N, CA, C and O of each residue as an XYZ file, in Angstrom:
488
protein
N      -1.637      1.037     25.572
C      -0.635     -0.125     24.785
C      -0.405     -0.826     26.087
O      -0.183     -0.264     27.159
N      -0.468     -1.897     25.913
C      -0.285     -2.844     27.048
C       1.170     -3.102     26.967
O       1.965     -2.844     26.063
N       1.397     -3.873     28.525
C       2.831     -3.843     28.439
C       3.457     -4.948     27.577
O       4.670     -4.902     27.370
N       2.763     -5.874     27.094
C       3.302     -6.756     26.042
C       3.056     -6.750     25.125
O       3.432     -7.701     24.440
N       2.138     -5.503     24.408
C       2.305     -4.797     23.491
C       3.607     -3.848     23.232
O       3.797     -3.608     22.039
N       4.238     -3.453     23.853
C       5.456     -2.639     24.049
C       6.644     -3.620     24.138
O       7.715     -3.437     23.559
N       6.316     -4.801     25.011
C       7.763     -5.764     24.601
C       7.522     -6.240     23.201
O       8.646     -6.329     22.706
N       6.655     -6.580     22.339
C       6.851     -7.075     21.157
C       7.242     -6.143     20.316
O       8.182     -6.367     19.554
N       6.632     -5.037     20.321
C       7.235     -3.953     19.524
C       8.612     -3.609     19.646
O       9.302     -3.265     18.685
N       9.127     -3.723     21.137
C      10.862     -3.714     21.461
C      11.350     -5.054     20.632
O      12.400     -4.938     20.000
N      10.864     -5.943     20.604
C      11.452     -7.297     20.366
C      11.720     -7.218     18.704
O      12.806     -7.409     18.157
N      10.389     -6.872     18.013
C      10.536     -6.540     16.607
C      11.600     -5.335     15.950
O      12.202     -5.436     14.881
N      11.644     -4.248     16.844
C      12.769     -3.380     16.374
C      13.842     -4.060     16.483
O      14.559     -4.109     15.483
N      14.355     -4.921     17.953
C      15.849     -5.511     17.923
C      15.654     -6.679     16.913
O      16.685     -6.745     16.245
N      14.841     -7.542     16.559
C      14.981     -8.300     15.752
C      15.308     -8.108     14.160
O      15.975     -8.815     13.405
N      14.321     -6.427     13.838
C      14.520     -6.033     12.724
C      15.994     -5.427     11.986
O      16.234     -5.372     10.779
N      16.991     -4.946     13.277
C      18.005     -4.285     13.116
C      18.651     -5.763     13.142
O      18.946     -5.985     11.968
N      18.958     -6.719     13.813
C      19.814     -7.879     13.764
C      19.544     -8.145     12.313
O      20.435     -7.784     11.544
N      18.438     -8.732     11.776
C      18.194     -9.008     10.178
C      19.036     -8.272      9.529
O      19.915     -8.788      8.838
N      18.884     -6.855      9.660
C      19.357     -5.629      8.698
C      21.031     -5.853      9.004
O      21.863     -5.335      8.259
N      21.326     -6.473      9.886
C      22.991     -6.144     10.337
C      23.271     -7.735      9.287
O      24.316     -7.781      8.639
N      22.563     -8.596      9.232
C      23.247    -10.162      8.536
C      22.727     -9.574      7.223
O      23.396    -10.032      6.297
N      21.775     -8.723      6.797
C      21.680     -8.643      5.218
C      22.944     -7.866      4.765
O      23.754     -8.375      3.991
N      23.101     -6.495      5.321
C      24.233     -5.713      4.725
C      25.764     -6.290      5.455
O      26.813     -6.033      4.865
N      25.783     -6.928      6.516
C      27.002     -7.370      6.505
C      28.250     -6.259      6.217
O      29.066     -6.175      5.299
N      28.070     -5.637      7.149
C      29.169     -4.445      6.569
C      30.224     -4.404      7.721
O      29.909     -4.774      8.853
N      31.176     -4.061      7.497
C      32.570     -4.124      8.518
C      31.959     -3.295      9.812
O      32.545     -3.639     10.839
N      31.358     -2.706      9.946
C      31.216     -1.813     11.165
C      29.743     -1.890     11.618
O      28.712     -1.339     11.233
N      30.053     -2.829     12.633
C      28.454     -3.647     13.333
C      27.311     -2.320     14.056
O      26.972     -2.156     15.228
N      26.922     -1.495     12.742
C      26.018     -0.405     13.579
C      24.810     -0.944     13.735
O      24.235     -0.666     14.787
N      24.223     -1.700     12.907
C      22.531     -2.428     13.140
C      22.872     -3.609     14.740
O      22.091     -3.911     15.642
N      23.976     -3.916     14.581
C      24.400     -4.859     15.593
C      24.296     -4.039     17.390
O      23.754     -4.410     18.431
N      24.885     -3.154     17.122
C      25.049     -2.012     18.258
C      23.724     -1.425     18.666
O      23.273     -1.464     19.811
N      23.110     -0.845     17.562
C      21.781      0.073     17.387
C      21.002     -1.365     18.134
O      20.468     -0.941     19.158
N      20.742     -2.895     18.002
C      19.943     -3.997     18.638
C      20.416     -3.607     20.122
O      19.770     -3.136     21.058
N      21.410     -3.871     20.040
C      21.453     -4.386     21.535
C      21.515     -2.874     22.233
O      21.131     -2.992     23.397
N      21.760     -1.910     22.018
C      21.540     -0.806     22.909
C      19.944     -0.477     22.848
O      19.597      0.181     23.828
N      19.014     -0.740     22.045
C      17.375     -0.933     21.856
C      17.178     -1.533     22.925
O      16.718     -0.945     23.903
N      17.541     -3.032     22.936
C      17.559     -4.370     23.880
C      17.608     -4.292     25.330
O      16.781     -4.660     26.164
N      18.882     -3.670     25.481
C      19.656     -3.229     26.925
C      18.857     -1.772     27.586
O      18.608     -1.789     28.791
N      18.535     -0.737     26.900
C      17.679      0.244     27.234
C      16.184      0.055     27.418
O      15.501      0.677     28.232
N      15.757     -0.859     26.584
C      14.350     -1.349     26.897
C      13.862     -1.838     28.321
O      12.874     -1.557     29.000
N      15.081     -2.785     28.530
C      14.832     -3.747     29.734
C      15.487     -2.882     31.045
O      14.878     -2.900     32.115
N      16.361     -2.360     30.952
C      16.782     -1.571     31.991
C      16.340     -0.426     32.360
O      16.303     -0.100     33.547
N      15.782      0.651     30.989
C      14.817      1.773     31.735
C      13.661      1.344     30.655
O      13.772      1.094     29.455
N      12.591      1.349     31.448
C      11.450      1.150     30.617
C      10.589      1.989     30.015
O       9.760      1.839     29.118
N      11.189      3.555     31.147
C      10.753      4.631     30.323
C      11.198      5.179     29.124
O      10.617      6.019     28.437
N      12.386      4.585     28.901
C      13.455      5.054     27.304
C      12.790      3.851     26.419
O      12.589      4.001     25.214
N      12.538      2.918     26.956
C      11.698      1.735     25.991
C      10.436      2.241     25.501
O      10.076      2.107     24.332
N       9.798      2.796     26.356
C       8.114      3.325     25.965
C       8.462      4.356     24.959
O       7.762      4.383     23.947
N       9.431      5.210     25.072
C       9.867      6.535     24.003
C      10.237      5.748     22.664
O       9.744      6.262     21.661
N      10.819      4.883     22.499
C      11.634      4.141     21.797
C      10.237      3.653     20.968
O      10.163      3.983     19.784
N       8.957      2.753     21.663
C       8.034      2.351     20.913
C       7.576      3.662     20.120
O       7.579      3.859     18.905
N       7.138      4.596     21.287
C       6.235      5.629     20.757
C       6.811      6.364     19.350
O       6.155      6.491     18.316
N       8.168      6.806     19.560
C       9.044      6.902     18.363
C       9.025      5.883     16.844
O       9.106      6.233     15.667
N       8.886      4.544     17.452
C       8.425      3.619     16.270
C       7.313      3.849     15.150
O       7.258      3.908     13.922
N       6.320      3.963     16.419
C       4.645      4.120     15.713
C       4.848      5.560     15.113
O       4.302      5.790     14.034
N       5.447      6.364     15.604
C       5.358      7.621     14.690
C       5.818      7.662     13.553
O       5.239      8.110     12.563
N       7.117      7.105     13.612
C       7.702      7.088     12.034
C       7.117      5.857     11.345
O       7.512      5.771     10.182
N       6.299      4.889     11.719
C       5.521      3.878     11.228
C       4.251      5.035     10.428
O       3.882      4.994      9.255
N       3.881      5.819     11.308
C       2.262      6.493     10.965
C       2.927      7.491      9.717
O       2.536      7.312      8.564
N       3.693      8.281      9.945
C       4.464      8.975      8.561
C       4.604      8.372      7.311
O       4.207      8.707      6.195
N       5.431      7.143      7.831
C       6.085      6.442      6.439
C       4.653      5.716      5.527
O       4.587      5.393      4.341
N       3.642      5.633      6.586
C       2.391      4.932      5.740
C       1.551      5.946      4.931
O       1.087      5.869      3.793
N       1.494      7.013      5.951
C       0.869      8.670      5.134
C       1.505      8.483      3.953
O       0.833      7.970      3.058
N       2.944      8.849      3.659
C       3.629      8.947      2.607
C       3.686      7.547      1.261
O       3.331      7.671      0.089
N       4.131      6.556      1.792
C       3.701      5.653      1.036
C       2.242      5.311      0.154
O       2.073      4.870     -0.983
N       1.438      5.662      1.058
C       0.147      5.396      0.307
C       0.073      6.241     -0.703
O      -0.265      5.897     -1.835
N       0.384      7.413     -0.370
C       0.461      8.325     -2.046
C       1.419      8.120     -2.839
O       1.140      8.176     -4.037
N       2.665      7.855     -2.494
C       3.121      7.091     -2.963
C       3.033      6.431     -4.376
O       3.371      6.693     -5.531
N       2.312      5.294     -3.584
C       1.959      3.822     -4.330
C       0.704      4.172     -5.279
O       0.615      3.742     -6.429
N      -0.186      4.941     -4.711
C      -1.358      5.418     -5.525
C      -0.836      6.408     -6.624
O      -1.250      6.351     -7.782
N      -0.055      7.171     -6.268
C       0.415      7.931     -7.221
C       1.201      6.771     -8.732
O       0.838      6.738     -9.908
N       1.827      6.327     -8.348
C       2.783      5.292     -9.113
C       1.732      4.719     -9.926
O       1.940      4.680    -11.138
N       0.392      4.166     -9.371
C      -0.425      3.204     -9.667
C      -1.019      4.280    -10.951
O      -1.073      3.850    -12.103
N      -1.337      5.326    -10.709
C      -2.150      5.775    -11.496
C      -1.530      6.160    -12.614
O      -2.094      6.322    -13.696
N       0.232      6.397    -12.281
C       0.871      7.385    -13.737
C       1.468      5.933    -14.520
O       1.987      5.920    -15.636
N       1.323      5.136    -13.929
C       2.028      3.755    -14.897
C       0.863      3.161    -15.465
O       0.850      2.878    -16.663
N      -0.205      2.926    -14.661
C      -0.953      1.665    -15.369
C      -2.246      2.602    -16.034
O      -2.665      2.378    -17.169
N      -2.721      3.517    -15.285
C      -4.339      4.167    -15.272
C      -4.238      5.024    -16.483
O      -4.912      4.811    -17.491
N      -3.077      6.348    -16.328
C      -3.189      7.132    -17.278
C      -2.830      6.818    -18.532
O      -3.222      7.540    -19.449
N      -1.778      5.344    -18.873
C      -1.186      5.380    -20.489
C      -2.663      4.537    -20.708
O      -3.191      4.877    -21.766
N      -3.470      3.486    -19.925
C      -4.261      2.917    -20.786
C      -5.562      4.167    -20.956
O      -6.382      3.923    -21.842
N      -5.722      5.202    -20.314
C      -6.903      6.159    -20.645
C      -6.109      7.116    -21.707
O      -6.861      8.011    -22.095
N      -4.911      7.180    -22.241
C      -4.850      7.625    -23.169
C      -4.882      7.308    -24.479
O      -5.259      8.010    -25.417
N      -4.251      5.647    -24.487
C      -4.650      4.780    -25.340
C      -6.099      4.748    -25.762
O      -6.491      5.033    -26.893
N      -6.857      4.377    -24.749
C      -8.110      4.715    -25.053
C      -8.915      5.687    -25.931
O      -9.782      5.554    -26.795
N      -8.207      6.826    -25.295
C      -8.355      8.773    -25.852
C      -8.168      8.249    -27.313
O      -9.180      8.235    -28.013
N      -7.132      7.869    -27.787
C      -6.471      8.071    -29.337
C      -7.106      7.209    -30.074
O      -6.828      7.195    -31.273
N      -8.242      6.156    -29.489
C      -8.785      5.222    -30.436
C     -10.025      5.947    -30.895
O     -10.381      5.636    -32.032
N     -10.925      7.038    -30.133
C     -11.552      7.982    -30.509
C     -12.879      6.962    -30.745
O     -13.617      7.215    -31.698
N     -13.103      6.099    -30.093
C     -14.292      5.396    -30.023
C     -15.030      5.354    -28.741
O     -14.605      4.776    -27.741
N     -16.248      6.043    -28.818
C     -17.111      6.068    -27.580
C     -17.632      4.955    -27.249
O     -18.747      4.466    -27.425
N     -16.355      4.481    -26.563
C     -17.257      2.751    -25.573
C     -18.344      3.018    -24.252
O     -18.979      2.109    -23.716
N     -18.408      4.386    -23.876
C     -19.426      3.993    -22.795
C     -20.954      4.824    -23.967
O     -22.046      5.028    -23.437
N     -20.780      5.084    -25.078
C     -21.923      6.103    -25.541
C     -22.607      7.073    -25.081
O     -23.808      7.262    -24.885
N     -21.483      7.780    -24.907
C     -22.028      9.304    -24.177
C     -22.279     10.182    -25.031
O     -23.177     10.963    -24.713
N     -21.644     10.380    -26.326
C     -21.856     11.450    -27.061
C     -23.384     11.034    -27.701
O     -23.786      9.950    -28.123
N     -24.158     12.538    -27.578
C     -25.297     12.243    -28.086
C     -25.283     12.420    -29.808
O     -24.509     13.097    -30.484
N     -26.439     11.551    -30.260
C     -26.333     11.872    -31.709
C     -27.321     12.751    -32.103
O     -27.175     13.709    -31.344
N     -28.331     13.008    -32.917
C     -29.053     14.000    -33.258
C     -29.962     14.016    -32.535
O     -30.360     15.144    -32.245
N     -30.702     12.831    -31.918
C     -31.405     12.931    -31.083
C     -31.264     13.674    -29.656
O     -30.162     14.119    -29.337
N     -32.590     13.836    -28.631
C     -32.343     14.709    -27.607
C     -31.621     13.398    -26.426
O     -31.045     13.713    -25.385
N     -31.777     12.276    -26.784
C     -31.524     11.264    -25.416
C     -30.416     10.542    -25.861
O     -29.965     10.583    -27.005
N     -29.959      9.836    -24.867
C     -28.982      8.763    -25.082
C     -29.652      7.141    -25.016
O     -29.237      6.015    -25.293
N     -30.424      7.498    -24.694
C     -31.222      5.773    -24.536
C     -31.233      5.323    -25.575
O     -31.632      6.043    -26.490
N     -30.909      4.291    -25.795
C     -31.186      3.174    -27.175
C     -31.763      1.377    -26.888
O     -31.229      0.466    -26.255
N     -32.908      1.428    -27.583
C     -33.589      0.432    -27.429
C     -32.745     -0.832    -28.038
O     -31.925     -0.726    -28.950
N     -33.059     -1.924    -27.438
C     -32.201     -2.920    -27.681
C     -33.771     -4.223    -27.777
O     -34.426     -4.669    -26.835
N     -33.882     -4.421    -28.849
C     -35.050     -5.454    -29.225
C     -34.189     -6.733    -29.415
O     -33.458     -6.955    -30.380
N     -34.391     -7.532    -28.349
C     -33.399     -8.496    -28.330
C     -34.916     -9.682    -27.562
O     -35.741     -9.392    -26.696
N     -34.757    -10.830    -28.255
C     -35.634    -12.052    -27.462
C     -34.449    -13.303    -26.986
O     -33.587    -13.872    -27.656
N     -34.813    -13.423    -25.634
C     -33.602    -14.168    -25.045
C     -33.710    -15.553    -25.537
O     -34.761    -15.931    -26.055
N     -32.777    -16.271    -25.420
C     -33.204    -17.707    -25.695
C     -32.384    -18.549    -24.824
O     -31.592    -18.039    -24.032
N     -32.566    -20.063    -24.952
C     -31.425    -20.801    -24.321
C     -30.173    -20.649    -24.210
O     -29.559    -20.985    -23.197
N     -29.544    -20.035    -25.408
C     -28.137    -19.916    -25.804
C     -28.098    -18.605    -25.085
O     -26.920    -18.262    -25.182
N     -28.653    -17.814    -24.512
C     -28.125    -16.711    -23.944
C     -28.033    -16.921    -22.357
O     -27.607    -16.000    -21.660
N     -28.443    -18.162    -21.777
C     -28.512    -18.279    -20.468
C     -27.116    -19.658    -20.271
O     -26.896    -20.125    -19.154
N     -26.461    -20.048    -21.292
C     -25.538    -20.835    -20.925
C     -24.185    -20.435    -20.484
O     -23.545    -21.169    -19.731
N     -23.733    -19.351    -20.897
C     -22.636    -18.919    -20.327
C     -23.040    -17.552    -19.931
O     -23.083    -16.810    -20.912
N     -23.337    -16.998    -18.860
C     -24.154    -15.853    -18.217
C     -22.976    -14.961    -17.914
O     -23.024    -13.779    -18.254
N     -22.025    -15.404    -17.356
C     -20.635    -14.548    -16.952
C     -19.684    -14.546    -18.037
O     -18.606    -13.964    -17.913
């Protein structure tokens, strides 16, 4: 990671902490003190600044792994599962997967295409 990328990450951390301070407006300025500490330590002791950035990226990696699983699970159980359950209750074979008495699922379609079929293709 280049020095400019490290400096950008440190600036993002400090800016985020300052924004959190203004959002929560608590009596005790914990976010503002943390922002000042990160900023001063990053400038005064570059090794500490590098460790802060590495820790920041590790936290982001862990959150990314967890959030992806949580969001995909939420989409599955909130959207896909109810739609599938409702479709299953209808007991209609939408994909024509159930075989009839014949051995094949192939269906013949004897259709002669005309100009009307090509008006609204999609």
